[in-house]
C-alpha positions in Angstrom: -29.1 25.3 -114.3 -29.7 28.2 -112.3 -31.5 27.2 -109.2 -31.7 26.1 -105.8 -31.5 22.5 -105.2 -31.9 20.2 -101.8 -29.4 17.4 -102.1 -29.8 13.4 -100.6 -27.7 10.8 -101.1 -27.5 7.3 -99.9 -25.2 7.0 -96.3 -25.5 5.3 -93.1 -28.3 8.0 -91.0 -29.0 8.9 -94.7 -27.7 13.0 -95.4 -28.6 15.6 -97.6 -28.1 19.2 -97.9 -28.5 22.0 -99.9 -25.8 23.7 -103.4 -27.1 26.9 -105.8 -26.2 26.9 -109.2 -25.5 30.4 -110.2 -23.9 30.7 -114.3 -20.8 28.2 -113.8 -20.4 28.7 -110.4 -22.0 26.6 -107.6 -21.9 26.8 -103.6 -23.7 24.6 -100.6 -23.0 22.5 -97.7 -24.6 19.0 -96.6 -24.9 17.1 -93.3 -22.3 15.4 -93.3 -20.0 18.7 -91.9 -19.2 20.2 -96.0 -19.2 23.6 -97.3 -18.1 23.7 -100.7 -17.5 25.3 -103.6 -16.9 25.2 -107.7 -17.2 25.2 -111.2 -19.6 23.9 -113.8 -20.5 24.2 -117.5 -23.0 23.3 -120.6 -20.7 20.1 -122.3 -23.9 19.4 -124.7 -24.1 16.7 -123.7 -25.3 17.3 -119.9 -23.2 18.7 -116.7 -20.4 18.6 -116.2 -18.1 20.1 -113.4 -15.7 20.2 -110.2 -15.9 20.5 -106.9 -14.4 21.7 -104.5 -15.3 19.8 -100.2 -14.0 21.8 -97.3 -14.7 20.8 -93.4 -14.0 23.1 -91.1 -14.9 21.6 -88.0 -14.7 18.2 -88.9 -17.5 16.1 -90.6 -17.5 12.6 -93.0 -17.7 12.7 -96.7 -20.5 11.9 -99.0 -18.5 8.8 -99.1 -18.7 8.0 -95.4 -14.5 8.9 -94.8 -14.1 10.4 -91.4 -12.7 14.7 -92.0 -10.5 16.0 -89.2 -11.3 19.8 -88.3 -9.4 21.9 -91.1 -8.3 19.1 -93.2 -7.2 19.5 -96.2 -10.3 20.4 -99.0 -11.4 17.1 -101.2 -11.8 18.0 -104.7 -13.9 15.9 -107.1 -15.4 16.3 -110.3 -19.0 15.3 -111.0 -21.5 15.1 -114.1 -25.5 15.8 -114.0 -26.7 14.3 -117.7 -29.7 15.2 -118.1 -29.0 18.5 -117.1 -32.9 19.0 -118.2 -34.7 17.5 -115.1 -31.1 18.0 -113.2 -32.7 14.5 -111.2 -29.4 12.6 -110.7 -25.5 14.6 -110.4 -22.9 11.4 -110.1 -19.7 12.5 -108.4 -16.6 11.0 -109.2 -14.7 10.1 -105.5 -11.0 8.4 -105.4 -13.6 5.3 -104.2 -15.8 5.3 -107.2 -18.7 7.3 -108.0 -21.5 8.6 -105.7 -25.0 9.6 -107.3 -26.8 12.4 -105.3 -30.8 13.3 -105.7 -31.1 16.7 -106.6 -34.8 18.2 -106.4 -35.4 21.5 -107.5 -36.6 24.1 -105.2 -36.9 27.3 -106.5 -35.2 29.3 -109.4 -33.1 32.2 -108.8 
């Protein structure tokens, strides 16, 4: 799963960002103003992990919720069911799942 990926997800006006997966850790940012970090592992049935999203300048979450400047970080579990293709990441939010399309930009 190691690599540098482009992320795209549906939201009014479109949204996306980048994410890097390296040896059980991940980090990235998105166009909604979020910077995030997290951890992941191969569960044998795909990749499972947790990420923490912070909005230092405010922004809009993956669910479209307006976030205040320096608000409390959001914590979400996620799954990538087919790690071989790493095509989709499903983030489980309090209001339901969000599908994030992943496209590998490069290996690390």
